[in-house]
SEZA-394633 format. One record per residue (C-alpha): residue in one letter; x, y, z. Coordinates in steps of 0.2 Angstrom, whole numbers, padded with zeros to 4 digits, always signed. Example, Ala and Ser with C-alpha at 12.3 -4.5 7.8 and 13.67 -1.06 7.14 Angstrom:
<lumpas>
A+0062-0022+0039/S+0068-0005+0036/
</lumpas>
This chain:
<lumpas>
M-0250+0123-0543/A-0267+0118-0543/A-0263+0111-0527/A-0255+0125-0519/G-0272+0135-0526/A-0284+0122-0517/E-0275+0122-0499/A-0275+0142-0501/A-0291+0143-0507/A-0298+0130-0492/V-0286+0142-0480/A-0293+0160-0485/A-0310+0150-0484/E-0306+0143-0466/E-0300+0161-0461/E-0316+0169-0468/K-0326+0157-0457/R-0318+0162-0442/L-0318+0180-0441/P-0334+0188-0428/E-0347+0191-0437/G-0347+0209-0429/D-0331+0215-0441/P-0332+0223-0455/E-0323+0211-0468/S-0337+0197-0463/G-0348+0209-0471/G-0362+0216-0456/D-0368+0213-0438/S-0378+0199-0437/E-0395+0198-0440/D-0402+0194-0424/E-0394+0190-0402/G-0397+0172-0405/D-0384+0170-0423/S-0374+0183-0413/D-0374+0169-0396/S-0372+0155-0407/S-0357+0162-0416/G-0349+0167-0400/D-0349+0148-0393/G-0342+0144-0409/E-0326+0155-0410/D-0324+0149-0390/E-0326+0131-0394/E-0309+0137-0408/K-0300+0147-0398/E-0299+0131-0388/N-0295+0120-0399/E-0283+0132-0408/A-0275+0131-0389/E-0276+0113-0389/I-0267+0112-0406/Q-0252+0121-0399/R-0250+0112-0381/L-0250+0094-0393/E-0237+0103-0405/E-0227+0108-0391/Q-0228+0091-0381/L-0222+0083-0396/S-0206+0095-0397/I-0204+0088-0382/N-0208+0072-0384/A-0208+0066-0404/F-0213+0048-0396/D-0228+0051-0391/Y-0242+0042-0400/N-0257+0045-0389/C-0252+0065-0394/H-0250+0063-0410/L-0268+0054-0411/D-0275+0068-0403/L-0266+0081-0414/I-0270+0072-0428/K-0289+0072-0425/L-0290+0090-0419/L-0284+0096-0435/R-0295+0085-0445/Q-0310+0093-0437/E-0305+0111-0438/G-0300+0107-0457/E-0281+0113-0455/L-0274+0105-0470/V-0259+0108-0473/K-0255+0105-0454/L-0264+0089-0454/R-0255+0083-0469/R-0238+0088-0460/A-0246+0079-0442/R-0248+0063-0454/Q-0230+0064-0461/K-0222+0064-0445/M-0229+0051-0437/S-0228+0041-0448/E-0211+0041-0449/L-0209+0035-0431/F-0224+0023-0433/P-0233+0012-0443/L-0249+0017-0446/T-0265+0007-0442/E-0277+0004-0454/E-0289+0017-0448/I-0279+0031-0449/W-0270+0026-0466/L-0288+0026-0474/D-0293+0044-0465/W-0278+0049-0475/L-0280+0043-0492/K-0298+0049-0494/D-0293+0065-0486/E-0280+0066-0502/I-0292+0058-0516/K-0305+0072-0512/M-0291+0085-0513/A-0283+0076-0531/S-0291+0080-0547/E-0273+0081-0559/S-0266+0068-0565/S-0248+0076-0555/E-0259+0073-0538/R-0265+0057-0545/E-0246+0050-0543/K-0246+0057-0526/V-0257+0048-0519/Y-0252+0032-0527/E-0235+0036-0516/L-0246+0035-0502/F-0255+0020-0506/E-0239+0010-0508/R-0234+0017-0494/A-0249+0012-0481/V-0249-0007-0491/K-0230-0010-0483/D-0235-0006-0463/Y-0247-0020-0462/I-0255-0033-0473/C-0275-0025-0473/P-0285-0034-0486/E-0298-0015-0485/I-0280-0004-0489/W-0278-0015-0504/L-0296-0016-0510/E-0297+0005-0509/Y-0280+0005-0520/A-0288-0006-0533/Q-0302+0006-0532/Y-0296+0022-0534/S-0282+0015-0549/I-0296+0012-0559/G-0298+0028-0560/G-0284+0033-0568/I-0290+0019-0583/G-0290+0032-0596/Q-0273+0034-0594/E-0259+0027-0606/G-0256+0010-0598/G-0270+0011-0588/I-0277-0005-0589/E-0261-0016-0585/K-0259-0002-0569/V-0273-0008-0564/R-0271-0028-0566/S-0255-0026-0559/I-0260-0016-0543/F-0275-0033-0542/E-0263-0044-0542/R-0251-0039-0530/A-0267-0039-0519/L-0273-0056-0523/T-0254-0062-0517/A-0255-0051-0501/V-0274-0055-0495/G-0281-0065-0509/L-0279-0081-0499/H-0287-0070-0482/V-0300-0084-0478/T-0314-0071-0473/K-0309-0055-0483/G-0300-0059-0498/T-0315-0066-0507/A-0318-0048-0509/L-0304-0044-0519/W-0306-0058-0530/E-0325-0052-0536/A-0316-0033-0537/Y-0307-0041-0549/R-0319-0052-0559/E-0328-0036-0561/F-0317-0027-0568/E-0313-0040-0581/N-0332-0039-0585/A-0333-0023-0587/I-0318-0022-0601/L-0327-0038-0608/E-0342-0030-0611/T-0334-0014-0620/A-0326-0024-0629/Q-0342-0033-0637/P-0346-0026-0654/A-0360-0017-0656/P-0377-0026-0660/G-0382-0031-0678/S-0362-0029-0683/V-0347-0044-0685/P-0333-0044-0674/S-0318-0042-0684/P-0304-0055-0682/E-0295-0043-0672/Q-0312-0043-0661/Q-0314-0059-0663/Q-0295-0062-0651/M-0297-0048-0639/L-0317-0057-0633/C-0307-0072-0632/S-0291-0066-0622/Q-0305-0055-0611/L-0315-0072-0607/E-0302-0084-0605/K-0293-0069-0591/I-0312-0071-0581/H-0310-0090-0582/T-0293-0092-0577/L-0301-0080-0563/F-0314-0090-0557/R-0302-0106-0558/R-0289-0098-0547/Q-0299-0093-0533/L-0312-0109-0533/G-0294-0117-0527/I-0293-0107-0513/P-0301-0108-0497/L-0312-0095-0492/L-0326-0090-0488/D-0345-0092-0498/M-0334-0102-0508/E-0352-0112-0513/A-0359-0095-0520/S-0343-0092-0530/Y-0344-0110-0537/A-0363-0108-0542/E-0358-0089-0551/Y-0346-0098-0560/E-0358-0114-0566/E-0372-0100-0574/W-0359-0088-0580/S-0349-0102-0589/E-0356-0112-0607/D-0344-0124-0606/P-0344-0138-0590/I-0332-0137-0578/P-0319-0146-0579/E-0313-0162-0568/T-0298-0154-0562/I-0305-0137-0557/L-0318-0147-0549/K-0307-0159-0540/N-0296-0143-0535/Y-0312-0135-0526/K-0316-0149-0515/K-0300-0150-0510/A-0300-0132-0506/L-0318-0135-0497/Q-0309-0149-0486/Q-0298-0136-0480/L-0310-0124-0479/E-0319-0135-0465/K-0302-0137-0456/C-0298-0119-0455/K-0316-0114-0450/P-0312-0119-0431/Y-0295-0105-0428/E-0308-0095-0439/E-0323-0093-0427/A-0311-0096-0413/L-0304-0077-0419/L-0321-0071-0422/G-0328-0075-0404/A-0312-0072-0394/E-0309-0053-0387/T-0292-0041-0390/P-0279-0045-0392/K-0282-0065-0397/L-0264-0068-0397/A-0269-0086-0388/E-0279-0090-0403/Y-0269-0083-0414/Q-0254-0094-0410/A-0267-0111-0410/Y-0269-0104-0430/I-0250-0100-0433/D-0245-0116-0427/F-0258-0128-0439/E-0253-0118-0453/M-0234-0121-0450/K-0239-0140-0450/A-0246-0138-0466/G-0230-0130-0470/D-0239-0117-0484/P-0226-0102-0485/A-0238-0089-0491/R-0251-0094-0479/I-0241-0094-0462/Q-0234-0078-0469/L-0251-0072-0470/I-0259-0077-0455/Y-0243-0069-0446/E-0247-0054-0455/R-0266-0053-0450/A-0260-0057-0430/L-0247-0044-0433/A-0261-0030-0438/E-0269-0033-0419/N-0254-0036-0410/C-0244-0024-0418/L-0235-0017-0400/V-0230-0040-0396/P-0209-0041-0397/D-0210-0060-0396/L-0224-0061-0411/W-0212-0050-0423/A-0198-0060-0416/R-0204-0076-0421/Y-0211-0071-0437/N-0195-0065-0441/Q-0184-0079-0437/Y-0197-0091-0450/L-0192-0075-0463/D-0175-0078-0460/R-0174-0094-0459/Q-0185-0099-0470/L-0192-0085-0484/K-0175-0078-0486/V-0179-0066-0497/K-0173-0049-0495/E-0186-0038-0497/L-0198-0047-0487/V-0186-0049-0473/L-0178-0033-0472/S-0198-0026-0473/A-0203-0038-0461/H-0188-0031-0447/D-0189-0013-0451/R-0208-0015-0445/A-0203-0025-0432/V-0194-0011-0423/R-0204+0004-0429/N-0217-0004-0417/C-0209-0010-0401/P-0193+0001-0404/W-0189-0003-0386/T-0184-0023-0387/V-0166-0022-0390/G-0168-0039-0398/L-0178-0035-0413/W-0164-0022-0418/I-0150-0035-0414/R-0159-0046-0427/Y-0164-0033-0440/L-0144-0030-0437/L-0139-0049-0441/A-0152-0049-0456/M-0147-0032-0465/E-0129-0041-0464/R-0134-0057-0467/H-0142-0048-0484/R-0124-0039-0484/V-0135-0021-0484/D-0123-0006-0488/H-0111-0001-0473/G-0118+0016-0471/I-0135+0009-0470/I-0130-0003-0456/S-0121+0013-0446/E-0138+0021-0448/M-0150+0009-0443/F-0136+0006-0426/E-0138+0025-0423/K-0157+0026-0425/A-0154+0011-0410/L-0145+0022-0400/N-0157+0032-0398/A-0174+0021-0397/G-0176+0024-0378/F-0170+0005-0370/I-0175+0004-0352/Q-0162-0005-0344/A-0142-0001-0344/T-0139-0021-0354/D-0148-0017-0366/Y-0138-0004-0372/V-0120-0016-0368/E-0130-0030-0380/I-0135-0016-0394/W-0113-0011-0394/Q-0111-0031-0393/A-0119-0034-0408/Y-0112-0018-0420/L-0094-0022-0414/D-0098-0041-0420/Y-0103-0034-0437/L-0088-0020-0437/R-0076-0034-0431/R-0082-0048-0446/R-0079-0033-0458/V-0058-0032-0455/D-0048-0043-0463/F-0034-0046-0448/T-0020-0052-0463/Q-0015-0033-0465/D-0009-0025-0451/S-0018-0008-0455/S-0032-0006-0464/K-0049+0006-0462/E-0059-0007-0454/L-0049-0010-0441/E-0047+0009-0437/E-0065+0011-0437/L-0065-0005-0424/R-0053+0004-0411/S-0062+0019-0411/A-0080+0010-0408/F-0074-0001-0397/A-0066+0015-0386/R-0083+0024-0392/A-0091+0010-0383/V-0082+0011-0365/E-0087+0030-0366/Y-0106+0030-0370/L-0110+0017-0356/K-0099+0027-0343/Q-0109+0043-0348/E-0124+0042-0358/V-0129+0025-0349/E-0122+0028-0334/E-0129+0044-0331/R-0149+0038-0337/F-0146+0020-0325/S-0134+0025-0312/E-0127+0012-0319/S-0116+0005-0335/G-0124-0008-0335/D-0108-0019-0339/P-0098-0023-0320/S-0088-0036-0328/C-0080-0025-0342/T-0086-0039-0356/I-0084-0026-0371/M-0066-0021-0364/Q-0062-0041-0361/N-0067-0044-0380/W-0056-0029-0385/A-0042-0037-0376/R-0046-0052-0382/V-0047-0044-0401/E-0029-0036-0399/A-0022-0049-0391/R-0028-0064-0402/L-0029-0056-0420/C-0018-0039-0420/N-0004-0049-0408/N-0005-0032-0398/M-0002-0039-0382/Q+0006-0022-0373/K-0014-0015-0380/A-0022-0030-0371/R-0012-0029-0356/E-0016-0009-0353/L-0034-0015-0356/W-0034-0026-0343/D-0027-0016-0332/N-0041-0005-0334/I-0054-0017-0331/M-0045-0024-0315/T-0045-0004-0309/K-0064-0003-0309/G-0068-0013-0295/N-0064-0032-0303/A-0045-0039-0295/K-0055-0043-0278/Y-0064-0060-0291/A-0054-0074-0296/N-0061-0075-0311/M-0057-0060-0318/W-0037-0063-0314/L-0041-0082-0321/E-0048-0074-0338/Y-0031-0062-0339/Y-0021-0076-0334/N-0025-0088-0348/L-0025-0075-0363/E-0005-0072-0356/R-0004-0088-0356/A-0012-0090-0375/H-0002-0074-0380/G+0008-0070-0370/D+0028-0074-0362/T+0029-0082-0343/Q+0035-0068-0335/H+0020-0059-0336/C+0010-0073-0330/R+0018-0074-0316/K+0017-0059-0312/A-0002-0057-0315/L-0003-0071-0302/H+0006-0065-0287/R-0005-0051-0289/A-0020-0062-0290/V-0015-0068-0271/Q-0014-0056-0267/C-0028-0045-0274/T-0041-0058-0274/S-0055-0060-0258/D-0068-0072-0266/Y-0058-0089-0269/P-0042-0086-0265/E-0038-0105-0265/H-0040-0106-0281/V-0029-0093-0289/C-0013-0100-0277/E-0016-0117-0284/V-0017-0111-0301/L+0002-0099-0298/L+0007-0115-0289/T+0003-0129-0303/L+0013-0116-0314/E+0029-0114-0304/R+0029-0135-0304/I+0030-0134-0321/E+0038-0119-0327/G+0047-0112-0312/T+0064-0113-0303/L+0066-0118-0286/E+0068-0101-0282/D+0052-0100-0293/W+0043-0111-0280/D+0048-0105-0262/A+0043-0087-0267/A+0026-0095-0273/V+0023-0108-0256/Q+0027-0092-0245/K+0017-0081-0252/T+0000-0093-0254/E+0003-0100-0235/N+0007-0081-0228/R-0010-0077-0239/L-0019-0093-0234/A-0017-0092-0216/R-0023-0068-0216/V-0038-0077-0224/N-0045-0092-0214/E-0040-0081-0198/Q-0051-0069-0204/R-0065-0080-0207/A-0062-0085-0192/K-0064-0070-0187/A-0080-0067-0198/A-0084-0085-0191/E-0083-0079-0170/K-0093-0063-0175/E-0106-0072-0183/A-0109-0084-0168/A-0110-0073-0155/L-0122-0062-0165/A-0132-0076-0167/K-0131-0080-0149/Q-0137-0065-0144/E-0149-0064-0158/E-0156-0081-0149/E-0154-0073-0131/K-0165-0058-0136/A-0178-0068-0144/E-0178-0081-0129/Q-0178-0065-0120/R-0190-0057-0126/K-0202-0074-0126/Q-0202-0075-0108/A-0204-0056-0108/R-0219-0060-0116/A-0226-0074-0107/E-0222-0065-0090/K-0232-0053-0095/K-0247-0063-0102/A-0246-0071-0085/S-0248-0056-0077/K-0258-0048-0086/K-0270-0062-0083/A-0266-0059-0064/K-0274-0043-0065/K-0289-0043-0074/P-0298-0058-0068/R-0317-0058-0075/I-0328-0047-0067/G-0340-0057-0063/D-0331-0071-0056/K-0323-0060-0040/R-0341-0049-0038/K-0345-0068-0035/A-0331-0070-0024/D-0336-0056-0014/D-0352-0057-0011/D-0352-0060+0006/D-0340-0046+0010/E-0352-0033-0003/G-0367-0042-0009/E-0375-0026-0016/W-0359-0025-0028/G-0358-0045-0032/Q-0378-0047-0035/E-0382-0031-0044/E-0370-0034-0060/E-0367-0054-0057/A-0382-0056-0073/E-0375-0045-0086/Q-0356-0039-0090/P-0348-0025-0101/S-0340-0031-0114/K-0324-0027-0123/R-0330-0014-0139/H-0321-0021-0154/K-0321-0008-0169/G-0337-0010-0180/D-0350-0016-0162/G-0366-0006-0165/D-0373+0006-0154/G-0384-0005-0144/V-0365-0011-0137/L-0363+0007-0131/E-0378+0008-0122/E-0375-0004-0113/D-0357-0001-0108/M-0367+0017-0102/E-0379+0007-0092/V-0363-0004-0082/E-0354+0013-0079/M-0369+0021-0071/G-0372+0004-0059/L-0354+0007-0056/F-0360+0022-0045/G-0376+0013-0041/R-0386+0021-0054/S-0389+0006-0064/G-0401+0006-0078/P-0416-0005-0082/E-0415-0022-0095/K-0417-0021-0113/P-0418-0039-0115/D-0426-0036-0134/H-0410-0028-0139/P-0398-0034-0152/A-0381-0030-0140/N-0390-0039-0128/Q-0393-0054-0139/K-0377-0052-0145/E-0371-0054-0125/K-0381-0068-0121/A-0372-0077-0136/S-0355-0070-0128/T-0361-0076-0112/S-0366-0094-0120/R-0349-0094-0129/K-0340-0095-0112/D-0345-0112-0105/I-0336-0118-0120/P-0318-0130-0117/K-0305-0122-0127/V-0297-0135-0139/L-0280-0132-0139/H-0272-0133-0160/D-0265-0148-0164/S-0248-0148-0173/T-0247-0164-0179/K-0261-0159-0191/D-0254-0143-0199/N-0252-0151-0218/V-0270-0150-0216/T-0276-0138-0207/V-0276-0118-0211/F-0278-0102-0204/V-0289-0091-0207/S-0289-0072-0200/N-0297-0055-0201/L-0315-0059-0199/S-0327-0048-0191/Y-0330-0049-0176/N-0347-0048-0178/M-0348-0065-0187/A-0363-0072-0180/D-0361-0091-0183/P-0342-0093-0188/E-0343-0110-0190/G-0355-0111-0200/K-0354-0096-0211/L-0333-0105-0213/K-0341-0120-0216/E-0350-0118-0232/L-0337-0108-0240/F-0323-0119-0237/E-0335-0137-0242/S-0331-0132-0260/C-0311-0133-0256/G-0314-0153-0250/E-0322-0160-0235/V-0319-0151-0219/A-0316-0160-0203/E-0317-0146-0191/I-0319-0127-0187/R-0310-0120-0173/P-0315-0102-0170/V-0307-0091-0156/F-0317-0083-0145/S-0309-0072-0128/N-0312-0074-0113/K-0329-0064-0115/G-0336-0076-0127/T-0334-0062-0141/F-0325-0069-0159/R-0309-0065-0160/G-0309-0063-0179/Y-0298-0079-0184/C-0301-0100-0183/Y-0293-0114-0187/V-0301-0126-0204/E-0295-0143-0203/F-0298-0154-0217/K-0299-0172-0222/E-0286-0173-0237/E-0270-0162-0238/K-0275-0157-0255/S-0291-0148-0249/A-0281-0140-0238/L-0269-0131-0250/Q-0285-0129-0263/A-0293-0118-0249/L-0275-0106-0251/G-0285-0101-0267/L-0296-0092-0255/D-0286-0081-0248/R-0292-0062-0251/K-0309-0067-0254/V-0320-0054-0246/V-0330-0061-0232/E-0345-0048-0227/G-0336-0034-0231/R-0318-0040-0227/P-0304-0048-0236/M-0303-0065-0226/F-0283-0070-0224/V-0279-0088-0227/S-0264-0094-0224/P-0256-0111-0219/C-0253-0116-0203/V-0235-0115-0197/D-0228-0114-0180/K-0217-0099-0179/N-0207-0102-0164/K-0202-0121-0175/N-0200-0108-0191/P-0196-0090-0188/D-0190-0086-0206/F-0209-0093-0215/K-0216-0079-0222/V-0236-0079-0227/F-0235-0066-0236/R-0236-0076-0254/Y-0231-0059-0269/S-0213-0056-0273/T-0203-0043-0264/T-0190-0042-0277/L-0189-0035-0296/E-0202-0040-0306/K-0200-0036-0324/H-0213-0042-0332/K-0225-0033-0318/L-0233-0016-0313/F-0235-0005-0300/I-0249+0006-0302/S-0251+0021-0290/G-0262+0035-0288/L-0275+0025-0293/P-0294+0033-0286/F-0301+0022-0274/S-0316+0020-0286/C-0307+0013-0297/T-0313-0006-0300/K-0301-0022-0307/E-0311-0022-0322/E-0308-0004-0325/L-0292-0005-0323/E-0290-0021-0335/D-0299-0013-0348/V-0286+0000-0349/C-0270-0013-0344/K-0276-0025-0359/A-0273-0012-0373/H-0254-0013-0372/G-0252-0033-0371/N-0261-0049-0362/V-0266-0045-0344/K-0262-0062-0334/D-0267-0053-0317/I-0271-0039-0307/R-0274-0037-0288/L-0279-0021-0280/V-0270-0017-0263/T-0283-0015-0249/N-0280-0012-0231/R-0287-0024-0219/A-0305-0018-0220/G-0306-0020-0240/K-0304-0002-0241/P-0293+0003-0259/K-0280+0012-0255/G-0276+0019-0272/L-0261+0003-0278/A-0260-0010-0288/Y-0250-0022-0296/V-0253-0030-0316/E-0243-0044-0322/Y-0241-0045-0342/E-0236-0060-0350/N-0218-0054-0354/E-0206-0041-0350/A-0208-0033-0366/Q-0226-0029-0364/A-0224-0022-0347/S-0211-0010-0353/Q-0223-0004-0366/A-0236-0001-0354/V-0223+0007-0346/L-0223+0020-0358/K-0240+0022-0363/M-0245+0020-0347/D-0235+0032-0335/G-0245+0049-0332/L-0260+0042-0340/T-0277+0052-0332/V-0289+0039-0324/K-0305+0044-0316/E-0296+0063-0316/H-0281+0055-0307/V-0266+0055-0314/I-0256+0039-0311/K-0240+0033-0309/V-0234+0018-0317/A-0218+0008-0313/I-0210-0007-0313/S-0212-0019-0301/N-0197-0016-0287/P-0204-0013-0271/P-0190-0009-0259/L-0181-0018-0246/R-0190-0018-0228/K-0178-0007-0216/L-0177-0012-0198/P-0173+0002-0188/D-0159+0004-0180/K-0154+0006-0160/A-0154+0023-0160/E-0170+0024-0169/A-0177+0011-0157/G-0167+0020-0140/R-0175+0036-0147/A-0192+0027-0146/A-0190+0022-0131/Q-0184+0037-0124/F-0200+0047-0129/A-0212+0032-0126/V-0224+0037-0111/P-0224+0025-0098/R-0240+0014-0095/Q-0248+0017-0076/I-0247+0002-0064/Y-0264-0004-0059/G-0267-0018-0048/A-0278-0033-0048/E-0290-0026-0036/N-0290-0011-0049/S-0294-0017-0064/M-0313-0015-0063/F-0309+0003-0063/K-0295+0003-0076/E-0311-0003-0088/H-0321+0010-0083/W-0310+0025-0085/E-0304+0019-0102/I-0322+0018-0107/F-0324+0036-0100/K-0310+0043-0111/R-0312+0035-0127/R-0332+0042-0124/F-0324+0060-0122/S-0312+0063-0133/F-0321+0072-0142/C-0320+0086-0130/R-0301+0086-0132/R-0293+0089-0145/G-0277+0100-0140/K-0275+0104-0121/G-0274+0123-0118/R-0264+0131-0102/T-0281+0133-0091/Q-0291+0118-0097/L-0293+0109-0081/S-0287+0088-0082/M-0302+0077-0080/M-0289+0063-0072/P-0291+0059-0054/R-0278+0066-0046/A-0275+0045-0035/L-0275+0038-0054/Q-0260+0052-0062/R-0245+0046-0066/Q-0230+0049-0053/S-0215+0063-0057/N-0204+0050-0051/P-0198+0035-0051/V-0210+0022-0041/A-0208+0005-0034/K-0225-0006-0037/A-0233-0016-0023/E-0238-0035-0024/N-0258-0027-0025/G-0255-0009-0035/M-0251+0001-0023/V-0232+0011-0019/Q-0221+0015-0009/N-0212+0026-0006/S-0193+0029-0014/P-0179+0022-0007/A-0168+0038-0009/T-0184+0048-0001/S-0185+0040+0013/S-0173+0033+0026/E-0184+0019+0036/P-0189+0003+0030/P-0205+0001+0017/E-0219-0005+0028/E-0232-0020+0020/P-0244-0014+0015/K-0264-0019+0020/K-0272-0027+0005/M-0288-0021+0002/S-0304-0030-0001/N-0318-0025-0014/A-0326-0018-0001/D-0314-0006+0005/F-0308-0002-0016/A-0326+0004-0019/K-0327+0013-0002/M-0307+0025-0007/L-0314+0026-0026/L-0332+0034-0018/K-0322+0045-0007/K-0309+0049-0020/V-0324+0053-0033/L-0333+0063-0022/K-0318+0071-0016/C-0311+0078-0032/G-0320+0068-0048/F-0339+0079-0046/L-0333+0085-0063/F-0330+0069-0068/I-0347+0060-0064/L-0354+0076-0074/A-0345+0072-0090/L-0347+0053-0088/Y-0366+0057-0088/Y-0364+0069-0103/T-0356+0060-0111/N-0367+0042-0109/K-0380+0054-0111/H-0376+0063-0128/A-0361+0056-0136/L-0372+0045-0145/
</lumpas>
C-alpha cells in the first residue's frame, strides 16, 4: 500500500508539474514573460516526448522483438519520470531479452530509491536474483551484496549477507581483474562485525564474547587465505595487508599457495592485457583465453571466461553453442546447463541449432513433457530466417516424441501424440512456412519419409506407410530414382514381393534421372524371385523404356550440338564482322596530317596550314585547353586558323601525344600471361603512365616491363600491361585491384586471352547466395567504409566491407558486408534493416544477386528495329565528319528538344536518306535500282581539292546559319 501511495503521489506531482502556469490550478499567472516562454518550451518538449512514447508503444505492439525500440522507450520514460510505465516497459523487455549490465543497474537503482519497507525490499531482492541470472557481472553482485547489508538488522540478516557474498565469490570471485573488489567488500563486512563484537574498553569479555571474537577472527583469516590462493590483480597488496593485520606469522602452506597463484597470474596477464587493448567484440582474444583455460582444465575458471566472453558477445550463436557443448559434456549440472541454454535462445532466438540443443538438454535432464512442448512452441515463433530451419526444429521435436513412445503396446497416448505431431508438421510446412518463404523447406519430404518408416518398422502398419509414400511421390518426387529405391527398400524390408514388383514397374515408367539403375534393380528382383513370365515382362519393359530414353537423349544431344554449332558460327561471324569493321574504319579514317601531306601538291594551302597542329580526340575529363585548341582547328578548316599557343598546357599535352606517335607498337606475348597483369580504368590524363605504374607495382616484385597503350594520335587509352619477372609477383599484384589512382579505381586482372578462354570471368566476387554476406542499399553517397564498419561491427565480427562504385570511383550507395558466419549476418539483417544512416533509410538483406538475363530474340529484334542507322561516310569525308561531330557536341546545349518550327542545323547533303541507298566505293551514293532503269555510272573519285570546293559550295549555299552557330559556340560555349 505504501508503494502504491508513493507511486500515486509521484504521478500526481508529475501531472501538477505539467500544468500550464496560466491554469487556475497552478496557482496564478507567470511572473514575467521569460518564465512563460521557458514554460511553453517545456510543454512543447513534453508533448513531443509523449507523442514519441506513444509511437514507440505502438511499434512494440506490432513487433515486440524490436530491441532498439525497447531501449528508446525505457530511456524516454526514465527521462519523463513515468515510473509506473517505466517499470512495465522494463518488465516486458526482460521477458523477451536478457538485459545488459547497464540496464539492470539503472533499474535496480531506481527500485532501491523507492524501497523503504521490508515488503518492498523483498521485491528488490527478487529483482537482484533475476539480474544475476542473465549474465555473470561482478558489478551487479557487488551491488547486491552491499544492498543486502542494509537489511542486517532483520532476523537472520547477517547470515543472509554472508550467503549472498559466498554466492558472489562462487560466481565471480575468480575474475582476475574485478574479483578483488568482492573479496575486499566481504572482508570489510566481517571486520565491521568484529568491531561490534569487541568488549567495552576496560571490561573483561565473557567466555561467550571471547568465543565469538575468536570465531570472527578465524573467519577473517579464512577469507585472507582463500583470496591469496587465487590469481587476482594486486595480489601483492592483499598479501601485505594480511601480514600487517595478522598478529601471527603466515603459515607455510598459505605462502606456498600464494606463490603458486602468483605464477598462474603471470600466465594469465598476457591474455588480460590483450583483452584490455583489443577493440570490441574481442572474439579472437577471448577464444585464445578460453583455449588457455581449457588446457589448464579448471571447470570453474573455464566457465568464468566463457561467461565473460558472452557478456560482451551475447549475440554470437557460435560462442553460445561452444559454451553449451562444454556444459553438456563436462559439467552436466542441471541448473547450470538449462540456465545457459535458456539464455542462449533468448539472446539468439533466430538460430535453430541453439533451440535443438536446448530441447535435447531438457530431455537429457528429464524436464517435464509440458515444459518441453511449451519451449518447442516458443521455438516455432522465434522467427527463423530459412525454411529449412523449421524442418530441423520439427524433426528434433518429432524425434523427442518418438523416444517417448512404448512401441510394445498396440496403442498409447504417446503414439497418438506422435502421429498428430507428424500430421501437424506436414501441414505447418505446407501452409505457414511455404506462405512465408515460397517453399516448404522440405522438397524431398524427409518428415513424411520418417513418418512412413515409423509406421512400417515400429508400428507394423505398411498400409499407412504406402499411403504416405504415395503422397510423397505426388509432390514431384516420382522422377527421381533414389526416391523409388527408398520406397522399394522399405517395402522389401517390411512389405511383400508383389508391392516391391509394383513399385519397381512404376519406377521404370516414371524415373527420368537414372532409369538404368531402376531397371537393373527390377531385373535383379525378377532374377531372384520372379517367374519366367515376370522375367519376360521385366525385360520387355526395361528394354522399351531404355530405348525411349536413349532416343530422347540422342535428340537432345543433336539439338545441343546444333545450338553449339550455331553459336560458334554466330561467334565467328561476329568476330569476322568486327575485324571487317575495324579494317574499314582504318581505311576510312586515315591520319589527317598524313592525308594532307600526301595531297600537298594538289592543295598546298590545306596541307601546310594544319600540318603542325592536328585536332586531338577529346576524352572525358580533358581540360578546357583542349576545347580551345579544337576551336582553332575548326576555324582553320574554314580558312581562319588562330595563332599558336605554345605555352598552354593543352599544347604541351598535344606535343607529348605527337611525340608518342613515333613509338613502335609492342605486341603482347601470350606466352608470358602468367607473369603479366592487365591494368585498366586509368585516367586518360595520366602524364607518365609508365613511371606512375612502376612506382605502384614495384611493391609486388621486380617489374620487367610496363606497356601502356596509346591511340593512333598518341593519347593514352587508359590501360596497359605490366610484366613481372616472377609469377608470384603477378599474383600479388592482383591485390591492388580497385586501388584508387588519381581519383579513379584501378582495375587489375589476370592477363587472359578471351578468344581462347571465352568463359573467363574477371569479376572476382560471388554471384550466388552467400549467407554470411549482406547487401546494403540506400546508403548516402558520403558514407565511408569506416563509418559503415562502425555501424556493422556492433552485430558481429566484420571480415570485409566493399563499397560499390562506378568506373570513375564515385559511390553508388550500395555495399557488401561480410561477417564471420551466417548467424552474425542474420542478426545484422534483423537489427539493421530499416536503420537510418545520415538521414537515409537503408535496406539490408542476405547477399543473393539475381541471375543476369540475356535479352531474348524478340527484344533484340525490337532494339534493332528502332536503332537509328549510322550515316555512311567515305574515306574522303572523314575530316568533315570529325568537325561536324565537334560542332554537334558544342551545340548540344541549344537543342534540348526540337519543336515543330525549329530549323534543322544539319546541311541537307549530310542528312540521312529516307530511302535505302547503296554505298559507293568512295563514299558517294547511287540511285536505287528500283527507281532507275539505267545502269549506274561509275562515280568520279574526288581529291582533297574537289572535296574542299564541294564542301565550301554546300556551306555557302545552305550553311550560313551553321557558320554563325559554329562561331558562336566556339566563342561562348566555354
